[in-house]
N, C-alpha and C positions, 0 to 999 in steps of 0.2 A: 601505498598498496593500491593497485587498480581494482575497480569494481568488476567482478566477473560479468560476462555477457548475460548470463541467465538472470542475475539480479537487476541488470539494466533493463532487460525485457520485462521483468516483473514490475519494476518501477513505472515503466511506460504504460503497461496495460492497466495498472491500478489508476494512474493519472487519467487515462482515457475514460475509465468507468466513473471516476469522480466528476469529470467534466460532463459526461452524459447524464449524470444524476443531478445536474444543475448545482454542483458544488465546485465551481471554478475557483473559488477563493481558497480552496484547500489543495495542496500539492505535496507529493513526496519529493523532497529535495534530493535525497540520496540515501544510500546505505552507508552507515559508519562502519568501516572495517577496522580491525578484524572482528569486532563484536557483531557485525551485520545487523545492527539495530536500525530501524527506520528513523529518518529525520524528516519530520513533517513541517511544512511551512504553511502558516495561516496568514492571510491578508488581514483578518480580524484577530483581535487578541485572544479570544476564546471561542470554542465551539461547544454549544450546549444543546441539550434536549434532542429533538428529532435529527438535527444536523449531525451531532456527535454519533448518534445511533447509526445513521446512514453511512458515515465515514467508516466506522468499525465493521459494519456489515459487508461493505465492499472489500476492505482489506482482508478480513477473515475469510471471505469466500475465495480470494486468490490464494491465500496461504493453504487452505484446506485442499484446493485443487492441486497445488504444487506438491504438498506432502503426499497426496494420493499417487501422483505421478511418480514420485520417488519411492513409493512403496513403504512410506513411513506412517501412513494412516490408511485405514480400510475405508474405501469409498462407498 
């Protein structure tokens, strides 16, 4: 099953923000379909503390924006 363009765009924009936040060792590799779960790639084995918090802050901000755009979350 091919990844929809919207999910590819989301993956790209999240990866851009991870890079801008000086988190180049973290990447979203893909969305696993049909579940549409994120597959994250870490160059290091684990992400802890501040780095983990930054990663989830970035990912969650993108999801909230997307959910708002789709009318599934009040902005």
